[in-house]
C-alpha positions in Angstrom: 14.0 22.8 4.6 15.8 25.6 4.5 19.0 23.9 4.4 20.6 23.3 0.7 19.5 20.4 -0.9 17.0 19.4 1.9 13.7 20.1 0.0 15.1 18.0 -3.0 16.2 14.7 -1.0 13.2 15.1 1.0 10.8 15.1 -2.1 13.0 12.4 -3.7 12.4 10.3 -0.6 8.7 10.7 -0.7 8.6 9.6 -4.3 10.7 6.8 -3.6 9.0 5.3 -0.6 5.6 5.4 -2.8 5.8 1.6 -3.6 5.6 1.1 0.5 2.1 2.1 0.7 1.0 1.1 -3.0 2.8 -2.3 -3.7 1.5 -4.3 -0.6 -2.2 -3.1 -1.0 -2.1 -3.3 -4.9 -0.7 -7.2 -4.7 -3.3 -7.8 -2.1 -6.2 -6.7 -4.4 -4.6 -8.2 -7.4 -3.9 -11.7 -6.2 -7.1 -11.7 -4.1 -9.1 -10.8 -7.3 -7.0 -13.6 -9.5 -7.1 -16.4 -6.8 -9.9 -15.8 -4.7 -7.7 -16.0 -1.4 -6.8 -13.4 0.8 -4.4 -16.1 2.6 -2.5 -16.2 -0.7 -2.7 -12.7 -1.4 -1.4 -11.5 2.0 1.4 -14.3 1.8 2.7 -13.2 -1.4 2.7 -9.6 -0.3 4.5 -10.7 3.2 7.1 -12.5 1.2 8.4 -9.2 -0.4 8.4 -7.5 3.0 10.3 -10.4 4.7 12.5 -10.1 2.2 13.2 -6.4 2.8 13.7 -7.0 6.3 16.3 -9.4 5.8 18.2 -7.4 3.3 17.8 -4.1 5.3 20.6 -4.0 7.9 22.8 -5.6 5.0 22.0 -2.6 2.9 22.5 -0.3 6.0 26.1 -1.5 6.8 27.1 -1.1 2.9 25.7 2.5 3.1 27.5 3.4 6.0 31.0 1.9 4.7 30.5 3.2 1.0 27.9 5.6 0.7 24.1 5.4 -1.0 24.8 6.1 -4.5 25.6 2.7 -6.1 23.2 0.9 -4.0 20.3 3.2 -5.0 21.0 2.9 -8.4 21.4 -0.9 -8.7 18.6 -1.9 -6.0 16.0 0.2 -7.9 16.6 -1.3 -11.5 16.4 -5.0 -10.0 13.4 -4.3 -7.8 11.7 -2.8 -10.8 12.4 -5.3 -13.2 11.3 -8.1 -10.2 8.0 -6.4 -10.0 7.2 -6.6 -13.7 8.1 -10.5 -13.5 5.9 -10.9 -10.7 2.8 -9.0 -12.6 3.7 -11.5 -15.5 3.6 -14.5 -13.4 0.3 -13.5 -12.0 -1.1 -13.0 -15.3 0.2 -16.4 -16.8 -0.9 -18.1 -13.6 2.2 -19.2 -12.8 2.8 -21.6 -10.1 2.5 -20.4 -6.4 6.3 -20.7 -5.7 7.3 -18.8 -8.7 5.2 -15.8 -7.2 6.9 -16.0 -3.9 10.3 -16.1 -5.8 10.0 -13.1 -7.5 8.1 -11.1 -4.9 11.0 -12.1 -2.7 13.5 -10.4 -5.4 11.5 -7.5 -5.6 11.1 -7.1 -1.7 14.8 -7.8 -1.2 16.6 -5.4 -3.6 14.1 -2.3 -2.8 16.3 0.3 -1.4 15.6 1.5 2.2 14.8 4.8 1.0 13.3 5.9 4.5 16.6 5.0 6.3 18.6 6.6 3.9 17.1 10.0 4.1 16.8 9.9 7.7 20.8 9.5 7.3 20.8 12.7 5.0 19.2 14.5 7.7 21.5 13.4 10.4 24.6 14.3 8.0 23.0 17.9 7.3 21.8 18.7 10.8 23.8 17.3 13.2 22.0 16.0 16.5 20.0 18.0 18.4 16.4 19.7 18.3 16.8 20.3 14.6 17.3 16.7 13.7 14.1 15.7 16.0 12.0 18.2 13.9 13.4 16.7 11.0 12.5 13.1 12.1 9.0 14.3 12.7 9.3 15.8 9.2 10.1 12.5 7.8 7.4 10.7 9.8 4.9 13.2 8.2 6.4 12.3 4.6 5.5 8.7 5.4 2.0 9.6 6.0 1.4 11.7 3.1 3.2 8.6 1.4 0.1 6.4 3.1 -2.8 9.0 2.3 -1.7 9.4 -1.5 -0.5 5.9 -1.9 -3.7 3.9 -1.1 -6.1 6.0 -2.6 -4.1 6.0 -5.7 -3.4 2.1 -6.3 -7.0 1.4 -5.0 -8.8 3.8 -7.8 -6.4 2.6 -10.4 -6.6 -1.1 -9.4 -10.9 -0.8 -9.2 -11.2 1.7 -12.1 -8.7 0.4 -14.3 -6.7 -2.7 -13.6 -4.8 -4.2 -10.6 -1.7 -4.6 -13.1 -1.6 -0.8 -13.8 -1.9 0.4 -10.4 1.2 -1.9 -9.7 3.1 -0.6 -12.6 2.4 2.9 -11.7 3.9 2.2 -8.3 7.0 0.6 -9.5 7.7 3.8 -11.7 7.0 6.2 -8.9 9.6 4.3 -7.0 12.0 3.9 -9.4 11.8 7.8 -10.7 12.3 8.9 -6.7 15.1 6.4 -6.3 17.0 7.3 -9.0 16.2 10.8 -8.2 17.6 10.4 -4.6 20.6 8.8 -6.1 21.6 11.7 -8.5 21.6 14.0 -5.2 25.2 13.3 -4.3 25.7 16.5 -2.5 23.6 15.3 0.5 24.8 11.5 0.5 26.7 11.1 3.6 30.2 10.0 2.9 31.0 6.4 3.4 33.9 5.5 6.0 35.7 3.2 3.4 36.9 -0.2 4.3 37.9 -0.6 8.3 41.3 -1.9 7.6 41.6 -3.9 10.5 39.8 -1.1 12.9 37.7 -2.3 15.3 33.8 -0.8 14.5 32.2 1.2 17.6 30.0 -1.3 19.3 26.0 -1.3 19.3 23.6 -1.6 22.0 22.4 -5.1 20.9 19.9 -5.5 23.4 18.3 -2.3 23.3 18.4 -2.2 19.8 16.7 -5.7 19.6 14.0 -4.5 21.7 13.4 -1.4 19.7 13.3 -3.7 16.6 10.9 -5.7 18.2 8.7 -2.5 18.6 9.0 -1.9 15.0 7.8 -5.3 14.3 4.7 -4.9 16.4 4.3 -1.6 14.9 4.8 -3.2 11.2 2.4 -6.1 12.1 -0.5 -3.7 13.7 -0.2 -1.8 10.2 0.1 -4.8 7.9 -2.9 -6.8 9.5 -5.2 -4.0 9.9 -4.5 -3.1 6.3 -5.7 -6.4 5.0 -8.4 -6.5 7.4 -9.7 -3.3 6.1 -9.5 -4.3 2.3 -11.7 -7.4 3.2 -14.1 -5.4 5.4 -15.1 -2.6 2.6 -15.4 -5.7 0.1 -17.5 -7.6 2.4 -19.8 -4.6 2.6 -19.9 -4.2 -1.2 -17.6 -1.3 -1.5 -14.3 -2.5 -2.2 -13.3 1.3 -3.7 -13.4 2.4 0.0 -10.7 0.6 1.2 -8.1 3.3 0.0 -10.1 6.3 1.2 -10.4 4.4 4.9 -6.6 4.0 4.8 -5.9 7.1 3.7 -8.1 9.0 6.8 -5.9 6.8 8.8 -2.8 8.0 7.5 -4.3 11.5 7.8 -4.6 10.9 11.4 -0.9 9.8 11.9 0.0 12.9 9.5 -1.6 15.7 11.6 0.0 14.1 14.9 3.1 14.5 13.2 3.0 17.9 12.3 1.8 18.6 16.0 4.7 16.4 17.5 7.5 18.1 15.4 6.2 21.5 16.3 6.7 21.0 20.1 9.7 21.1 22.2 9.7 18.1 24.2 11.4 17.8 27.7 10.0 14.6 28.5 12.8 11.7 27.8 12.1 9.7 24.3 11.5 6.4 26.4 8.6 8.0 28.1 7.4 9.2 24.7 7.7 5.9 23.3 5.7 4.1 25.9 3.0 6.7 26.0 2.7 6.0 22.0 2.5 2.3 22.2 0.0 2.1 25.0 -2.2 4.9 23.3 -1.8 2.8 20.2 -3.2 -0.5 21.9 -5.9 1.5 23.3 -7.3 3.1 20.2 -7.3 -0.2 18.3 -9.4 -1.9 21.0 -12.8 -1.0 19.3 -12.0 -2.2 15.7 -13.8 -5.5 16.3 -17.0 -4.2 17.4 -17.7 -1.3 14.5 -20.1 -2.3 11.5 -19.8 0.3 9.2 -17.0 1.9 7.0 -17.8 5.3 8.7 -17.2 3.9 12.1 -13.9 2.1 10.5 -12.7 5.3 9.1 -13.2 7.3 12.5 -11.7 4.6 14.9 -8.6 4.2 12.2 -8.2 8.1 12.4 -8.0 8.1 16.0 -5.7 5.3 16.0 -3.4 7.2 13.8 -2.7 10.0 15.9 -0.5 7.8 18.1 1.4 6.2 14.8 3.6 9.0 13.8 4.9 9.8 17.4 5.5 6.4 18.3 7.7 6.0 15.0 9.5 9.3 15.7 10.2 7.9 19.0 11.5 4.7 18.1 14.0 6.7 15.6 14.9 9.3 18.1 16.0 6.2 20.7 18.1 5.0 17.9 19.8 8.3 17.3 20.6 8.8 21.2 21.4 5.1 21.6 23.8 4.5 19.0 27.5 5.7 17.9 27.1 8.2 14.7 29.1 6.2 12.5 26.6 3.4 12.6 23.7 5.3 12.4 22.2 4.3 9.0 22.8 0.5 9.8 21.1 0.8 13.3 18.1 3.0 11.6 17.6 0.0 9.3 17.5 -2.3 12.0 14.3 -0.9 13.3 13.1 -0.3 9.6 13.8 -4.2 9.4 11.7 -4.6 12.6 9.0 -2.4 11.1 9.0 -4.5 7.6 9.1 -7.8 8.9 6.1 -7.4 10.8 4.1 -6.3 8.1 4.5 -9.7 6.9 3.1 -11.8 9.2 0.5 -9.1 10.0 -0.7 -9.8 6.4 -0.5 -13.3 6.5 -2.3 -13.4 10.1 -4.9 -11.1 9.1 -5.7 -12.9 5.4 -6.3 -16.0 7.1 -8.4 -14.9 10.0 -10.8 -13.1 7.4 -10.6 -16.4 5.3 -11.8 -18.2 8.3 -13.6 -15.8 11.0 -14.7 -13.0 8.5 -13.6 -9.2 8.7 -14.8 -8.0 11.5 -13.4 -10.6 13.8 -10.1 -10.6 12.3 -9.7 -6.9 13.6 -8.6 -8.9 16.7 -5.4 -9.6 15.0 -4.0 -5.8 15.2 -5.8 -5.5 18.6 -3.6 -8.5 20.1 -0.4 -7.2 18.2 -0.9 -3.8 19.6 -1.1 -4.9 23.1 1.8 -6.9 22.8 3.6 -3.9 21.3 2.8 -1.8 24.3 4.2 -4.8 26.5 7.7 -4.6 24.8 8.0 -1.3 24.9 7.4 -1.2 28.9 10.3 -4.0 29.1 12.7 -1.9 26.7 12.3 1.4 28.6 12.4 -0.2 32.0 15.4 -2.3 31.4 17.2 -1.9 28.4 18.0 1.9 28.3 21.9 2.0 27.5 23.9 4.0 29.9 26.2 5.8 27.2 23.9 8.5 25.4 25.1 10.1 21.9 22.8 13.0 21.7 20.1 15.1 24.2 16.9 17.1 23.4 
């Protein structure tokens, strides 16, 4: 944070990421209230996430070639307009297909702020221990977003209006993204057109498995979020969902602060495996809890494994891919994370509608176990021979 410009793009990145923790939850609350269906709410919210996942690698490739500014400017404006169109469509009781369309546009044009900020850290610091600390700081920033966002959007949605909550989310994201675009000094320079030159190859199998792990993490987060909203609603305290989710994020934030303060000697692959296994174990009690307090306690413990696991995924990418394709590679793992949220939302929503919220917690439990299994395969069979950084 002492490097010139670092504090500014870190703060702008937090504001620009606020919609990540607010739009999904706010959309679920709004559409569930208007339609009475958590399944539809989760599906519409998930469409935006799928769109972001599909366009994420494209954004990363464009940024690696041309820089971040133009995409940040255009994407943030189009995304905000599409979000407002979604609110109008819901208010007007528009056909379901139209909700899906505008949700897809909003999600697909939203800039991948987290990936862009991490690329700025790499440009500023180079590779090594300082960068690992910066990645841990970014994980803490993610958790700040997930502490403040759910509480803010839930409070606005329940005490004022779900429409106001989503408008605030859109404005915060727009301001942060435009601010980041204005910070041209920290924007990594694009490499320009290739002019027929061959680009450095990516370790596609390794990157695919890391992206699948990200998908598992995203599905776990997305499913647990929807079930928790339904759980607090069933107990007659819908306003507590944001508090519980914030407690969850608090656990992850504290773990991220600790993780960034340690000089790790263990390989990143081992840290990744330990993180995913711990996540699966700590999720296991959720189907048996029967109070909001207990759900908060369990999710706090679950959160302790989230930030370290996410940092380990990013650290693997940083070691496994060539520098000139780093943003593209990071967006692939972020794509996995975002793409996982969508089926997690939808599966959890349908499970809540059919079985109730307590039994629906089996969805994140099962996904967590699968995520740990994939991580075992990745660190055992898919570690590339060529490394580009060492701690």
